[in-house]
PAPA-75454 format. One line per 10 residues: their letters; for each residue x, y, z of N, C-alpha, C. Coordinates in Angstrom, 1 decimal, always signed. Layout:
PAPA-75454
a	X:Y:Z:X:Y:Z:X:Y:Z  ...
end
This chain:
PAPA-75454
mgavgmflye	-25.3:-13.4:+35.8:-24.5:-13.8:+34.7:-23.3:-12.8:+34.7  -22.1:-13.4:+34.6:-20.9:-12.5:+34.6:-20.6:-11.9:+33.3  -19.9:-10.8:+33.3:-19.6:-10.1:+32.1:-18.4:-10.8:+31.4  -18.4:-10.9:+30.1:-17.4:-11.5:+29.3:-16.6:-10.4:+28.6  -15.3:-10.5:+28.7:-14.5:-9.5:+28.0:-14.0:-10.2:+26.7  -13.7:-9.3:+25.7:-13.3:-9.9:+24.4:-12.0:-9.1:+24.0  -11.1:-9.7:+23.4:-9.9:-9.1:+22.9:-9.8:-9.3:+21.4  -9.8:-8.2:+20.7:-9.8:-8.3:+19.2:-8.5:-7.6:+18.8  -7.7:-8.3:+18.0:-6.4:-7.7:+17.6:-6.6:-7.3:+16.1  -6.4:-6.1:+15.8:-6.4:-5.6:+14.5:-5.0:-5.0:+14.3
rsrgpvtgge	-4.3:-5.5:+13.2:-2.9:-5.1:+13.0:-2.8:-3.6:+12.8  -3.7:-3.0:+12.2:-3.6:-1.6:+12.0:-3.9:-0.7:+13.2  -4.5:-1.3:+14.2:-4.9:-0.4:+15.3:-4.4:-1.0:+16.6  -3.9:-2.2:+16.7:-3.4:-2.8:+17.9:-4.6:-3.4:+18.7  -4.4:-3.7:+20.0:-5.4:-4.3:+20.8:-6.6:-3.5:+21.0  -7.7:-4.1:+20.9:-9.0:-3.4:+21.1:-9.8:-4.3:+22.1  -10.2:-3.7:+23.2:-10.9:-4.5:+24.2:-12.4:-4.1:+24.2  -13.2:-5.0:+24.6:-14.6:-4.7:+24.7:-15.2:-5.4:+25.9  -16.1:-4.8:+26.6:-16.8:-5.4:+27.8:-15.8:-5.4:+29.0  -16.3:-6.1:+30.0:-15.5:-6.2:+31.2:-15.0:-7.6:+31.4
gnsavlvpqp	-14.1:-7.8:+32.3:-13.7:-9.2:+32.6:-12.3:-9.4:+32.1  -11.8:-10.7:+32.4:-10.4:-11.0:+32.0:-10.4:-12.0:+30.8  -11.5:-12.4:+30.3:-11.4:-13.4:+29.2:-10.9:-12.7:+28.0  -10.1:-13.4:+27.2:-9.6:-12.9:+25.9:-9.7:-13.9:+24.8  -10.1:-13.4:+23.6:-10.3:-14.2:+22.4:-9.5:-13.5:+21.3  -8.6:-14.2:+20.6:-7.9:-13.7:+19.5:-8.8:-14.0:+18.3  -9.2:-13.0:+17.5:-10.1:-13.2:+16.4:-9.2:-13.0:+15.1  -8.9:-14.1:+14.4:-8.1:-14.0:+13.2:-8.8:-13.3:+12.1  -8.2:-12.4:+11.4:-8.8:-11.7:+10.3:-8.6:-12.5:+9.0  -9.6:-12.6:+8.2:-9.4:-13.4:+6.9:-8.5:-12.6:+6.0
apairgvqap	-7.9:-13.4:+5.1:-7.1:-12.7:+4.0:-8.0:-11.9:+3.1  -7.6:-10.8:+2.6:-8.4:-10.0:+1.8:-8.7:-10.8:+0.5  -9.9:-10.6:-0.1:-10.3:-11.3:-1.3:-9.4:-11.0:-2.5  -8.7:-9.9:-2.5:-7.8:-9.5:-3.6:-6.5:-10.4:-3.6  -6.2:-10.9:-2.4:-4.9:-11.6:-2.3:-4.8:-12.7:-3.2  -3.6:-12.8:-3.9:-3.4:-13.9:-4.8:-3.9:-13.7:-6.3  -4.6:-12.6:-6.5:-5.1:-12.3:-7.8:-4.0:-11.6:-8.6  -3.8:-11.9:-9.8:-2.7:-11.3:-10.7:-3.0:-9.8:-10.8  -2.0:-9.0:-10.5:-2.1:-7.6:-10.7:-2.1:-7.2:-12.2  -2.8:-6.3:-12.6:-2.8:-5.9:-14.1:-1.5:-5.3:-14.5
efelpdvdga	-1.1:-5.6:-15.7:+0.1:-5.0:-16.3:-0.3:-3.6:-16.7  +0.7:-2.7:-16.6:+0.5:-1.4:-17.1:+1.8:-1.0:-17.8  +1.7:+0.0:-18.7:+2.8:+0.6:-19.4:+2.5:+2.1:-19.4  +3.2:+2.8:-18.6:+3.0:+4.2:-18.5:+4.3:+5.0:-18.5  +4.2:+6.3:-19.0:+5.4:+7.1:-19.0:+5.7:+7.7:-17.6  +7.0:+7.7:-17.3:+7.4:+8.4:-16.1:+7.5:+9.8:-16.4  +7.9:+10.6:-15.4:+7.9:+12.1:-15.6:+8.9:+12.6:-16.6  +9.8:+11.7:-17.0:+10.8:+12.1:-18.1:+10.4:+11.4:-19.4  +9.3:+10.7:-19.5:+8.8:+10.2:-20.8:+9.2:+8.7:-21.0  +10.0:+8.1:-20.2:+10.4:+6.7:-20.3:+9.3:+5.8:-19.9
mvklsdfkgk	+9.1:+4.8:-20.6:+8.0:+3.9:-20.4:+8.3:+2.9:-19.2  +7.4:+2.7:-18.3:+7.6:+1.8:-17.1:+6.4:+0.8:-17.1  +6.8:-0.4:-16.9:+5.8:-1.5:-16.8:+5.9:-2.2:-15.4  +4.7:-2.6:-14.9:+4.7:-3.3:-13.7:+5.7:-4.6:-13.7  +5.7:-5.2:-14.9:+6.5:-6.4:-15.0:+8.0:-6.1:-15.0  +8.4:-4.9:-15.1:+9.8:-4.5:-14.9:+10.3:-4.8:-13.5  +9.3:-5.0:-12.6:+9.7:-5.2:-11.2:+9.4:-6.6:-10.7  +9.3:-7.5:-11.6:+9.0:-8.9:-11.2:+10.1:-9.4:-10.3  +9.8:-10.1:-9.2:+10.8:-10.5:-8.2:+10.9:-9.6:-7.1  +10.2:-8.4:-7.2:+10.3:-7.4:-6.1:+8.9:-7.3:-5.5
vvlvnfwatw	+8.8:-6.8:-4.3:+7.6:-6.4:-3.7:+7.3:-5.0:-4.2  +6.1:-4.7:-4.7:+5.8:-3.4:-5.3:+4.7:-2.7:-4.6  +4.9:-1.5:-4.1:+3.9:-0.7:-3.5:+3.4:+0.2:-4.6  +2.2:+0.0:-5.1:+1.6:+0.8:-6.2:+0.7:+1.8:-5.5  +1.0:+3.1:-5.7:+0.2:+4.1:-5.0:-0.5:+5.1:-6.0  -1.8:+5.1:-6.1:-2.5:+6.0:-6.9:-2.7:+7.3:-6.1  -2.3:+8.4:-6.6:-2.2:+9.7:-5.9:-2.4:+10.9:-6.8  -2.4:+12.1:-6.2:-2.4:+13.3:-7.0:-1.8:+14.4:-6.1  -1.2:+15.4:-6.8:-0.6:+16.5:-6.0:-1.5:+17.3:-5.2  -2.8:+17.3:-5.5:-3.8:+18.1:-4.8:-4.5:+17.3:-3.6
capceietpw	-4.1:+16.1:-3.4:-4.6:+15.2:-2.4:-3.9:+15.3:-1.1  -4.7:+15.9:-0.1:-4.1:+16.1:+1.2:-3.6:+14.8:+1.9  -4.3:+13.7:+1.9:-3.8:+12.5:+2.6:-2.6:+12.0:+1.8  -2.5:+12.2:+0.5:-1.3:+11.8:-0.2:-0.1:+12.5:+0.3  -0.2:+13.8:+0.7:+0.9:+14.5:+1.2:+1.4:+13.9:+2.5  +0.4:+13.4:+3.3:+0.8:+12.8:+4.6:+1.6:+11.5:+4.3  +1.2:+10.6:+3.4:+1.8:+9.3:+3.2:+3.0:+9.4:+2.3  +3.2:+10.4:+1.5:+4.4:+10.4:+0.6:+5.7:+10.3:+1.4  +5.9:+11.0:+2.5:+7.2:+10.9:+3.2:+7.4:+9.4:+3.7  +6.3:+8.7:+4.0:+6.4:+7.3:+4.4:+7.0:+6.5:+3.3
fvefdkkyge	+6.5:+6.7:+2.1:+6.9:+6.0:+0.9:+8.3:+6.3:+0.6  +8.7:+7.6:+0.7:+10.1:+7.9:+0.5:+11.0:+7.2:+1.5  +10.6:+7.1:+2.7:+11.3:+6.4:+3.8:+11.4:+4.9:+3.4  +10.3:+4.3:+3.1:+10.3:+2.9:+2.7:+11.2:+2.6:+1.6  +11.2:+3.4:+0.5:+12.0:+3.2:-0.6:+13.5:+3.2:-0.2  +13.9:+4.1:+0.7:+15.3:+4.1:+1.1:+15.6:+3.0:+2.1  +14.7:+2.6:+2.9:+14.9:+1.6:+4.0:+14.9:+0.2:+3.4  +14.0:-0.1:+2.4:+13.7:-1.4:+2.0:+14.1:-1.7:+0.5  +14.5:-0.6:-0.2:+14.8:-0.7:-1.6:+15.9:-1.8:-1.9  +16.9:-1.9:-1.1:+17.9:-2.9:-1.3:+17.5:-4.3:-0.9
dglqvvgisl	+16.4:-4.4:-0.2:+15.9:-5.7:+0.2:+14.8:-6.2:-0.8  +14.5:-5.4:-1.8:+13.6:-5.9:-2.8:+12.2:-5.1:-2.9  +12.1:-4.0:-2.3:+10.9:-3.2:-2.4:+11.0:-2.2:-3.6  +10.0:-2.0:-4.3:+9.9:-1.0:-5.3:+8.6:-0.2:-5.1  +8.7:+1.1:-4.9:+7.6:+2.0:-4.8:+7.3:+2.6:-6.1  +6.0:+2.5:-6.6:+5.6:+3.1:-7.8:+4.4:+4.0:-7.6  +4.6:+5.3:-7.8:+3.5:+6.2:-7.6:+2.9:+6.4:-9.0  +1.5:+6.3:-9.0:+0.8:+6.5:-10.3:+0.0:+7.8:-10.1  +0.5:+8.9:-10.7:-0.1:+10.2:-10.5:-1.4:+10.2:-11.4  -2.5:+10.7:-10.8:-3.7:+10.9:-11.6:-4.0:+12.4:-11.8
deegvepvkk	-2.9:+13.2:-11.7:-3.0:+14.6:-12.0:-3.4:+14.8:-13.5  -4.3:+15.7:-13.7:-4.7:+16.0:-15.1:-4.0:+17.2:-15.7  -3.2:+17.9:-14.8:-2.6:+19.1:-15.3:-1.2:+18.9:-15.9  -0.9:+17.6:-16.1:+0.4:+17.3:-16.7:+1.5:+17.0:-15.7  +2.7:+17.0:-16.3:+3.9:+16.5:-15.6:+4.5:+17.6:-14.7  +4.4:+18.9:-15.0:+5.1:+19.9:-14.2:+4.7:+20.0:-12.8  +3.4:+20.0:-12.4:+3.1:+20.0:-11.0:+3.6:+18.7:-10.3  +3.6:+17.6:-11.0:+4.1:+16.3:-10.4:+5.6:+16.5:-10.1  +6.4:+17.0:-11.1:+7.8:+17.2:-10.9:+8.1:+18.2:-9.7  +7.3:+19.2:-9.5:+7.4:+20.1:-8.4:+7.1:+19.4:-7.0
fmekysieyk	+6.1:+18.5:-7.0:+5.8:+17.7:-5.9:+6.9:+16.8:-5.5  +7.5:+16.1:-6.5:+8.6:+15.2:-6.3:+9.8:+15.9:-5.7  +10.0:+17.1:-6.2:+11.2:+17.9:-5.7:+10.9:+18.3:-4.2  +9.7:+18.8:-3.9:+9.3:+19.2:-2.6:+9.5:+18.1:-1.6  +9.1:+16.8:-1.9:+9.2:+15.7:-1.0:+10.4:+14.8:-1.2  +11.3:+15.2:-2.1:+12.6:+14.4:-2.4:+12.2:+13.0:-2.8  +11.3:+12.9:-3.7:+10.9:+11.6:-4.2:+11.9:+11.1:-5.2  +12.4:+9.9:-4.9:+13.4:+9.2:-5.8:+12.8:+7.9:-6.4  +11.7:+7.5:-5.9:+11.1:+6.3:-6.4:+10.3:+6.6:-7.7  +9.9:+5.6:-8.4:+9.3:+5.7:-9.7:+8.0:+6.4:-9.6
ivmgdentae	+7.8:+7.5:-10.4:+6.5:+8.1:-10.6:+6.1:+8.1:-12.0  +4.9:+7.6:-12.3:+4.4:+7.5:-13.6:+3.1:+8.3:-13.7  +2.8:+8.6:-15.0:+1.6:+9.4:-15.2:+0.5:+8.4:-15.6  -0.5:+8.3:-14.8:-1.6:+7.4:-15.0:-2.8:+8.1:-15.6  -3.9:+7.3:-15.8:-5.1:+7.8:-16.4:-6.3:+7.0:-15.9  -7.5:+7.3:-16.4:-8.7:+6.6:-16.0:-8.6:+5.1:-16.3  -8.0:+4.8:-17.5:-7.9:+3.4:-17.9:-7.1:+2.6:-16.9  -6.0:+3.2:-16.5:-5.1:+2.5:-15.5:-5.8:+2.3:-14.2  -6.5:+3.3:-13.7:-7.3:+3.1:-12.5:-8.4:+2.0:-12.6  -9.0:+2.0:-13.8:-10.0:+1.0:-14.0:-9.4:-0.4:-14.1
sfggvlglpt	-8.2:-0.6:-14.6:-7.6:-1.9:-14.7:-7.3:-2.4:-13.3  -7.2:-1.5:-12.3:-6.9:-2.0:-10.9:-8.2:-2.1:-10.2  -9.3:-2.2:-10.9:-10.6:-2.4:-10.2:-11.4:-1.2:-9.9  -10.9:-0.1:-10.4:-11.5:+1.2:-10.1:-10.9:+1.9:-8.9  -10.4:+3.1:-9.0:-9.9:+3.8:-7.9:-11.0:+4.8:-7.5  -11.7:+4.5:-6.4:-12.8:+5.3:-5.9:-12.4:+6.6:-5.2  -11.2:+6.7:-4.8:-10.8:+7.9:-4.1:-9.2:+7.8:-3.9  -8.7:+8.9:-3.6:-7.2:+9.0:-3.4:-6.9:+9.3:-2.0  -5.8:+8.7:-1.5:-5.0:+7.7:-2.1:-5.6:+6.3:-2.1  -5.2:+5.5:-3.1:-5.5:+4.1:-3.1:-4.2:+3.4:-3.4
sfivdqdgkf	-3.9:+2.4:-2.6:-2.6:+1.7:-2.7:-2.8:+0.2:-2.7  -1.9:-0.4:-3.5:-1.9:-1.9:-3.6:-0.5:-2.3:-3.3  -0.4:-3.4:-2.6:+0.9:-4.1:-2.4:+0.9:-5.3:-3.2  +1.9:-5.5:-4.1:+2.0:-6.6:-5.1:+3.2:-7.4:-4.6  +3.0:-8.7:-4.6:+4.1:-9.6:-4.2:+5.1:-9.8:-5.3  +6.1:-10.6:-5.0:+7.2:-10.9:-5.9:+6.8:-11.6:-7.2  +5.6:-12.3:-7.1:+5.1:-13.0:-8.3:+4.1:-12.1:-9.1  +4.0:-10.9:-8.8:+3.1:-10.0:-9.5:+1.6:-10.2:-9.1  +1.4:-10.7:-7.9:+0.0:-10.9:-7.4:-0.3:-10.0:-6.3  -1.6:-9.5:-6.2:-2.0:-8.6:-5.2:-1.8:-9.3:-3.8
ysmhrglvsk	-1.4:-8.5:-2.9:-1.3:-8.9:-1.5:-2.3:-8.2:-0.6  -2.4:-6.9:-0.9:-3.4:-6.0:-0.2:-3.8:-4.8:-1.0  -4.9:-4.2:-0.5:-5.3:-2.9:-1.1:-5.8:-2.1:+0.0  -5.5:-0.8:-0.1:-5.9:+0.2:+0.9:-6.5:+1.4:+0.3  -7.7:+1.7:+0.6:-8.4:+2.9:+0.1:-8.3:+4.0:+1.2  -7.8:+5.2:+0.9:-7.7:+6.2:+1.9:-6.4:+6.1:+2.7  -6.3:+7.0:+3.6:-5.1:+7.0:+4.5:-5.2:+5.9:+5.5  -4.2:+5.0:+5.5:-4.1:+4.0:+6.6:-2.8:+4.2:+7.3  -2.6:+3.5:+8.3:-1.4:+3.7:+9.2:-0.1:+3.3:+8.5  +0.9:+4.1:+8.8:+2.3:+3.8:+8.3:+2.7:+2.4:+8.7
dlyeeeieel	+2.4:+2.0:+10.0:+2.8:+0.7:+10.5:+2.2:-0.4:+9.8  +0.9:-0.3:+9.3:+0.3:-1.4:+8.5:+1.1:-1.6:+7.2  +1.4:-0.5:+6.5:+2.2:-0.7:+5.3:+3.5:-1.4:+5.6  +4.2:-0.9:+6.6:+5.5:-1.4:+7.0:+5.4:-2.9:+7.4  +4.4:-3.3:+8.1:+4.3:-4.7:+8.5:+4.1:-5.6:+7.3  +3.2:-5.1:+6.4:+3.0:-5.9:+5.2:+4.2:-6.0:+4.3  +5.0:-4.9:+4.1:+6.2:-4.9:+3.4:+7.2:-5.9:+4.0  +7.4:-5.8:+5.3:+8.4:-6.6:+6.0:+8.0:-8.1:+5.9  +6.7:-8.3:+6.0:+6.2:-9.7:+5.9:+6.5:-10.3:+4.5  +6.3:-9.6:+3.5:+6.5:-10.1:+2.1:+8.0:-10.2:+1.8
lgiggeesea	+8.8:-9.3:+2.4:+10.3:-9.3:+2.2:+11.0:-10.3:+3.1  +10.2:-10.9:+4.1:+10.7:-11.9:+5.0:+11.7:-11.3:+6.0  +11.4:-10.0:+6.4:+12.3:-9.3:+7.4:+11.4:-8.8:+8.5  +12.0:-8.3:+9.6:+11.2:-7.7:+10.6:+10.8:-8.7:+11.7  +9.6:-8.4:+12.3:+9.1:-9.2:+13.4:+8.7:-10.6:+13.0  +8.2:-11.3:+14.0:+7.7:-12.7:+13.8:+6.4:-12.7:+13.1  +6.2:-13.7:+12.3:+5.0:-13.8:+11.5:+3.9:-14.4:+12.4  +2.7:-13.9:+12.2:+1.5:-14.4:+12.9:+0.8:-15.5:+12.1  +0.2:-16.4:+12.8:-0.6:-17.5:+12.1:-1.9:-16.9:+11.5  -2.4:-15.8:+12.1:-3.6:-15.2:+11.6:-3.2:-14.3:+10.4
apaswtp	-4.1:-14.3:+9.4:-3.9:-13.4:+8.3:-4.1:-12.0:+8.7  -3.3:-11.1:+8.2:-3.4:-9.7:+8.6:-4.7:-9.0:+8.1  -5.1:-8.0:+8.8:-6.3:-7.3:+8.4:-5.8:-6.3:+7.4  -5.5:-6.7:+6.2:-4.8:-5.9:+5.2:-5.7:-5.5:+4.0  -6.9:-5.4:+4.2:-7.8:-4.8:+3.2:-8.6:-3.7:+3.9  -8.5:-2.5:+3.4:-9.2:-1.4:+4.0:-10.1:-0.9:+2.9  -11.4:-1.0:+3.2:-12.4:-0.5:+2.2:-12.4:+1.0:+2.0
end
């Protein structure tokens, strides 16, 4: 019996091969269960005290990122989000960081200065995290489409490329769209 090779494509990791041989099978990934579910409204103060609501960004793609200043993976992805804000802001992307810092606004402002954050940062709490289905760890990010519905959720640090592919897909820019749904839910 000959060996059968298999080709599995995961958007976040690229081609993965298994076994030997030249056979290839493209395995489409199902859309995440969260996709199409209405994202919860929130009204939270930004670092200057102005109230910000998710509905303020209707018609835009919103990357909602739960984070904290003490979170090491958050420090890795923050420069990506700064870059996305600059690169795609005019195309309709809004990045919103929801800080879960319990020490107040001052450490958050210092973090914003350190990383030159110009996107919206709001001060969240346990109730906000619960309204998003519970934030089990940081970072946890959600991409919300132009209609205010979830597109994807990512727990922990995921690749910059995965975020960018999803953002470009929703904004209708970038590479060609695939018929297979992206592997855009990371537990």
